[in-house]
C-alpha positions in Angstrom: 22.5 11.7 21.7 19.1 10.2 21.0 18.3 9.3 17.4 14.9 10.7 16.5 13.2 10.1 12.6 9.9 11.4 11.3 7.4 10.3 9.1 6.0 13.6 7.5 2.9 12.4 5.1 0.4 14.8 3.5 -3.3 14.2 4.3 -4.5 15.0 0.3 -5.0 11.7 -0.4 -5.0 7.4 -0.1 -2.0 6.1 1.7 1.0 5.6 -0.8 3.1 2.2 -0.8 5.7 4.4 -1.4 5.4 6.3 1.8 4.5 2.9 3.7 7.8 2.0 2.8 9.7 5.1 4.0 7.4 4.8 6.9 8.7 1.0 7.9 12.4 2.1 7.1 12.1 5.1 9.7 10.4 2.9 12.0 13.2 -0.2 12.0 16.0 2.6 12.4 14.4 4.3 15.4 13.7 0.8 16.9 17.3 -0.1 16.3 18.9 2.7 17.8 16.8 3.2 20.7 15.2 6.2 19.2 12.0 7.7 18.5 9.7 8.0 15.9 7.8 10.8 15.1 5.2 11.3 13.2 4.2 14.8 11.6 0.8 15.4 9.3 2.1 18.0 7.1 -1.5 20.0 6.5 -0.8 22.9 5.2 -2.3 22.6 2.1 -5.7 24.0 3.2 -7.5 23.3 -0.2 -6.8 19.9 -0.5 -6.5 18.4 3.4 -9.4 16.3 4.3 -10.0 15.2 7.8 -10.5 11.5 6.4 -7.2 11.3 4.7 -5.6 11.9 8.1 -7.5 9.2 9.8 -6.4 7.1 6.6 -2.6 7.6 7.5 -3.0 6.9 11.1 -5.5 3.8 10.2 -2.9 2.6 7.5 0.1 3.1 10.0 -1.9 0.6 12.3 -2.5 -1.6 9.9 1.5 -2.2 9.0 2.3 -2.6 12.6 3.0 1.5 13.5 0.2 1.6 16.2 -1.2 4.8 17.8 0.4 5.3 21.1 3.9 3.5 19.9 5.2 6.9 18.6 5.2 10.8 19.1 2.6 12.5 17.6 0.7 13.0 15.2 2.0 16.8 15.2 0.4 19.1 12.6 2.5 21.3 10.7 -0.3 24.0 10.4 0.6 24.4 14.3 3.6 25.6 13.7 2.9 28.7 11.6 4.3 31.4 13.9 7.3 29.5 14.0 8.0 29.5 10.4 7.5 33.3 10.0 9.8 33.7 13.0 12.0 31.4 11.1 11.8 34.2 8.1 12.1 36.9 9.9 15.4 36.0 11.4 16.8 35.1 8.0 15.7 38.4 7.0 17.3 40.2 9.1 20.5 38.3 9.3 21.0 39.2 5.5 20.4 35.6 4.8 17.2 36.7 2.5 15.8 39.6 0.9 12.1 41.0 -0.6 11.8 40.3 -4.1 8.6 42.0 -6.2 9.5 40.0 -9.6 6.4 38.3 -10.9 6.7 35.1 -12.3 6.4 36.5 -15.7 9.5 39.1 -15.0 11.6 35.9 -13.7 10.6 34.2 -17.0 11.3 37.1 -19.1 15.0 36.9 -17.5 15.7 33.6 -17.7 18.4 32.6 -20.5 19.6 29.3 -21.8 22.6 29.5 -19.3 20.6 30.9 -16.3 20.1 28.9 -13.2 16.5 30.3 -12.5 15.7 33.5 -10.6 18.9 35.7 -11.9 19.0 37.8 -8.2 17.4 40.9 -10.0 16.3 42.0 -6.2 19.3 40.9 -4.5 20.6 44.8 -4.1 17.4 46.5 -3.9 16.8 46.7 -0.6 13.0 46.3 -0.4 11.0 46.0 2.4 8.6 43.7 3.5 5.1 44.4 1.5 2.2 43.2 0.0 2.8 40.7 -2.7 6.5 40.7 -2.1 8.3 37.2 -1.7 11.0 36.4 0.8 14.2 34.7 -0.9 17.0 32.9 0.4 20.6 34.4 -0.5 22.1 31.7 -1.8 26.0 31.8 -1.5 27.7 32.5 -4.8 30.7 30.4 -4.2 31.5 26.8 -2.6 29.6 23.6 -2.8 26.9 22.1 -0.6 27.9 18.6 0.4 25.0 16.2 1.5 25.9 13.3 3.5 23.7 10.6 2.3 23.6 7.2 4.2 22.4 5.4 0.7 23.7 7.9 -1.5 27.2 8.7 -0.5 28.1 11.9 -0.6 26.2 14.1 -3.5 27.8 17.6 -3.6 25.9 20.6 -5.3 27.7 23.7 -6.6 26.5 26.6 -4.8 26.4 28.9 -8.0 24.1 26.4 -9.8 21.4 26.8 -7.0 19.1 30.1 -7.4 18.2 32.1 -4.8 15.0 30.1 -3.8 11.8 31.9 -2.5 11.0 30.7 1.3 7.9 32.6 2.2 5.1 33.7 -0.5 4.2 37.2 -1.1 1.4 36.8 1.3 3.8 35.9 4.3 3.2 32.5 4.6 6.8 30.0 4.4 6.8 27.7 1.6 7.9 23.9 2.3 11.3 24.2 2.0 11.3 26.1 5.3 8.5 25.1 7.1 10.0 21.5 6.6 13.1 22.7 7.9 11.8 24.5 10.8 9.7 21.5 11.7 12.6 19.3 11.8 14.8 21.7 13.9 11.8 21.9 16.6 11.6 18.3 16.8 14.9 17.6 17.2 15.2 15.4 14.1 18.5 13.5 14.1 18.1 11.6 10.3 16.1 12.2 7.7 14.9 9.3 5.8 12.7 9.8 2.7 12.0 9.1 -1.1 14.7 9.9 -3.6 12.7 12.5 -5.2 13.3 14.9 -2.1 17.1 14.7 -3.1 16.9 18.0 -5.3 15.6 20.2 -2.7 18.1 18.5 0.0 21.2 21.3 -0.8 18.9 23.8 -0.7 17.2 22.6 3.3 21.1 22.2 3.9 21.7 25.7 3.7 18.8 26.8 5.3 20.1 24.7 8.5 23.2 26.0 8.0 22.1 29.8 8.0 19.8 29.2 10.9 22.9 28.1 12.8 21.6 24.3 13.3 23.7 21.2 12.4 21.5 19.7 9.8 20.6 16.0 10.2 21.9 12.9 8.9 20.1 12.0 5.3 18.8 9.0 3.9 17.2 9.3 0.2 15.9 5.7 -0.2 15.4 4.5 -3.8 11.9 5.6 -5.9 9.4 3.3 -6.5 8.6 2.6 -10.1 6.3 0.3 -11.8 6.8 -2.3 -14.5 7.6 0.4 -16.9 10.1 1.9 -14.8 7.7 4.9 -14.4 7.8 6.5 -10.8 4.3 5.2 -9.2 1.4 7.7 -10.0 -1.9 7.7 -7.8 -3.0 8.9 -11.3 -2.0 5.7 -13.2 -1.4 2.7 -10.9 -2.4 0.8 -7.8 -0.8 3.0 -5.0 -3.2 3.0 -2.5 -2.2 0.8 0.7 -5.8 0.8 1.8 -6.9 -0.8 -1.8 -4.8 -3.9 -1.0 -5.8 -4.3 2.4 -9.3 -4.4 1.5 -8.7 -6.2 -1.3 -7.5 -9.2 1.3 -3.5 -8.6 1.7 -2.2 -9.6 5.0 -0.2 -6.8 6.6 2.8 -9.4 7.4 2.7 -10.0 3.7 3.0 -6.5 2.4 5.4 -5.1 4.7 7.6 -7.8 4.3 7.5 -7.0 0.9 7.5 -3.3 1.1 11.2 -3.9 2.8 12.3 -5.6 0.0 12.0 -2.4 -2.1 15.2 -1.7 -2.5 17.1 -3.9 0.4 17.4 -7.7 0.6 17.6 -9.5 4.0 20.8 -12.1 4.2 20.9 -15.5 2.3 18.7 -16.2 -1.0 15.3 -15.9 1.0 12.8 -12.7 0.7 10.1 -14.1 2.8 11.6 -14.0 6.5 9.7 -13.0 9.9 9.5 -9.3 10.7 12.1 -10.1 13.7 14.7 -11.0 11.1 14.3 -8.1 9.2 13.9 -5.8 12.2 17.4 -7.2 13.0 18.8 -7.1 9.7 17.6 -4.1 8.1 20.7 -1.4 7.3 19.8 2.0 5.5 23.8 1.6 4.2 22.9 -1.5 2.5 20.1 -0.4 0.4 20.0 0.1 -3.4 19.9 3.2 -4.5 18.6 2.3 -7.7 14.8 2.7 -8.1 13.0 -0.1 -6.7 10.1 -2.3 -8.8 6.9 -2.7 -7.3 5.7 -5.6 -8.7 1.9 -6.5 -8.2 1.8 -10.0 -9.8 5.0 -11.1 -6.8 3.2 -9.4 -4.1 0.1 -11.5 -5.1 2.3 -14.8 -4.9 3.7 -13.7 -1.4 0.4 -12.7 -0.1 -0.2 -16.6 -1.2 2.6 -17.9 0.7 1.8 -16.2 3.8 -2.1 -17.0 3.6 -0.8 -20.9 3.1 1.0 -20.3 6.4 -1.6 -19.4 8.6 -2.9 -21.8 11.0 -6.5 -22.9 9.7 -8.1 -21.1 12.6 -5.9 -18.0 12.1 -7.0 -18.2 8.4 -10.8 -18.5 9.4 -10.4 -15.5 11.3 -8.4 -13.4 8.6 -11.7 -14.3 6.4 -14.2 -13.2 8.8 -14.5 -9.3 7.3 -15.0 -10.7 4.0 -17.7 -13.4 4.8 -19.5 -10.8 7.0 -18.9 -7.7 5.5 -17.5 -6.0 8.9 -15.1 -2.6 8.7 -14.3 -1.1 5.0 -15.2 -4.8 3.4 -18.1 -4.7 1.2 -20.9 -7.2 2.5 -20.9 -10.5 0.7 -24.0 -11.9 -1.7 -25.7 -13.7 1.3 -27.4 -12.5 4.0 -26.0 -12.5 7.3 -28.5 -15.4 8.9 -27.6 -17.3 6.0 -23.9 -17.9 6.8 -22.7 -20.7 8.5 -19.8 -20.9 10.4 -19.9 -24.6 10.9 -19.6 -25.2 7.1 -17.1 -22.7 6.5 -14.8 -24.4 8.9 -15.2 -27.9 7.5 -13.9 -26.0 4.0 -11.5 -23.6 5.1 -8.5 -25.9 4.5 -9.3 -26.8 1.3 -10.2 -23.0 0.3 -6.8 -21.5 2.4 -4.5 -23.5 -0.4 -6.4 -21.9 -3.4 -6.2 -18.0 -2.9 -4.1 -15.4 -3.1 -6.1 -12.8 -1.0 -8.7 -13.0 1.2 -11.1 -11.4 -0.9 -11.1 -14.1 -3.3 -13.0 -16.5 -0.3 -16.5 -15.3 -1.4 -16.7 -16.3 -4.9 -15.0 -19.7 -3.9 -17.5 -20.6 -0.7 -20.7 -18.8 -1.8 -22.6 -21.8 -3.4 -22.5 -22.9 0.6 -24.5 -20.1 1.5 -27.0 -19.1 -0.7 -30.1 -20.4 -1.7 -29.1 -20.9 -5.0 -25.7 -21.1 -6.9 -24.8 -17.7 -8.7 -24.5 -19.0 -12.4 -21.7 -18.2 -14.8 -23.4 -18.3 -17.8 -20.1 -19.0 -20.2 -19.5 -22.0 -17.6 -23.1 -23.1 -18.0 -22.3 -23.0 -21.5 -19.0 -24.8 -21.2 -20.5 -27.6 -19.2 -24.0 -28.2 -20.2 -23.2 -30.0 -23.7 -24.9 -32.8 -25.2 -25.3 -35.9 -22.9 -25.2 -33.2 -19.5 -29.0 -34.0 -19.2 -28.6 -37.6 -18.8 -25.5 -37.5 -16.7 -27.7 -34.9 -14.2 -30.5 -37.7 -14.3 -28.2 -40.6 -13.4 -26.2 -38.8 -10.7 -29.6 -37.8 -9.2 -30.4 -41.5 -9.1 -27.1 -42.5 -8.0 -26.6 -40.0 -5.3 -30.1 -40.9 -3.7 -29.0 -44.5 -3.2 -25.9 -43.7 -1.2 -25.9 -44.8 2.3 -23.0 -42.5 3.3 -22.9 -38.9 2.1 -19.2 -38.7 2.1 -16.6 -37.3 -0.1 -14.7 -40.7 -1.0 -18.5 -42.2 -1.6 -19.9 -39.2 -3.6 -16.2 -39.4 -6.0 -17.0 -43.2 -6.7 -20.5 -42.9 -7.2 -19.9 -40.1 -10.3 -17.0 -42.1 -11.5 -19.1 -45.0 -12.2 -22.1 -42.9 -13.6 -19.4 -41.3 -16.1 -17.6 -44.6 -16.7 -21.3 -46.3 -17.7 -21.6 -42.9 -20.3 -17.4 -43.7 -21.4 -16.6 -40.2 -19.6 -13.8 -39.9 -17.2 -14.4 -38.2 -13.8 -13.1 -34.6 -15.6 -15.6 -34.6 -18.1 -18.6 -36.2 -15.8 -18.0 -33.7 -12.8 -18.2 -30.4 -15.0 -21.9 -30.6 -15.3 -22.2 -31.4 -11.7 -20.2 -28.8 -10.3 -21.7 -25.7 -12.4 -25.2 -27.2 -11.4 -24.5 -27.5 -7.6 -21.2 -24.4 -7.5 -22.1 -22.3 -11.0 -18.6 -22.2 -11.9 -16.3 -24.8 -13.6 -13.6 -24.3 -11.1 -13.1 -24.1 -7.6 -13.4 -26.0 -4.2 -12.8 -29.7 -4.6 -15.9 -31.0 -5.8 -16.8 -33.9 -3.6 -15.6 -32.3 -0.4 -18.2 -29.5 -1.4 -21.4 -31.6 -2.0 -20.3 -33.4 1.4 -20.2 -30.2 3.2 -23.4 -28.7 1.1 -25.3 -31.7 2.4 -27.7 -34.4 0.5 -30.8 -32.4 0.4 -29.3 -29.2 -1.2 -27.1 -30.9 -3.5 -30.0 -32.8 -5.2 -32.1 -30.2 -5.7 -29.5 -27.9 -7.5 -28.8 -31.2 -9.6 -32.5 -31.1 -10.2 -33.0 -27.7 -11.1 -30.3 -27.7 -13.3 -31.7 -30.7 -15.1 -35.0 -28.6 -15.3 -33.2 -25.6 -17.0 -31.9 -28.1 -19.4 -35.1 -29.2 -20.9 
């Protein structure tokens, strides 16, 4: 038997990081088993579906390494509407489902404190199909449904506690529970690996598999992903869109490594490991069923480690979208013809050790490519205190006289200027840094001045001195 897994997102919004985690787990499991990964777009919610969301899913999967052409699909659930209706008809004709004309208000009126939900009022009324009549599954009154789950063991559900649930609406359209089962049957899905939030639906779906005469898949319900307050990650409250992390400058390798740690860990006392190790070591039966904390701070630290591990040439290339404003990245504050690739290459090793996400490269190097630095007024007020004007005057004179414009000479010169005024180097360089870069923190000052060049450095020092008049 060929293992077949599926990832079945809905195109109703940005791509959720929890969904990305599930996709990766399905992808690895299929690869380990020599199986097939199927992508199914569950697009039956016509009011909320948008084509751009579908493209967003495909591009997000591309980014984390599940590339178009390497899996089966995408299939679209809406294309299987005929099969959904046929399955509903089979269940009705086989006595496993019946029509019900109860309104929501009717059901609520008959629901007591000990009631499991719908009370089966229409079970034996023998209603025929008709407008406004929903089709309900006839849940067995006795016995139990055992879900064989690779993560959670064998959760057991008493059938008498499961209501006769709706499988087709009053207009004849099948609901998610039935459509999902029929699609999995049609596509030969052998293993369903999905989030814990779907576990309450699983006994109902397993009953449908049994009623339709097909062996149910092996289930694996991986832990829900929660925020720092241990609340389930919410699109309305939390930063959950994978695209947002991509566009902020998280590396795909760092993101997928981190996502795989949400409920699982590689062997040994380590977390940052090559993808090949994760592909080899990941086991569904080793996934911890407890909620998994999505820690943005930890992810950011992860990403910084991955950035620092890049060869410099790869780091330069990774920064290019932020430096040139390509793809989905907003354009930088300089004009395209102002960007100097050679200047960036010169400071890239310095910047690489100081940023945690690639978007941070822009404020670290913008002083190199703008005609005038972007002055942070708070930084200006902090650095340009009494004595700053005199120090800038002296720095201009000393820098003009330098024979060699290199970081070592610049540092020694400013250190001497500061010493003459009773200032240590840290105090002496603050006004110079703000005058030249606009900020109090950034890349090493003297290496920055070396790349910026003599003329531009002196021009900015003089402009700052005029501003202090």
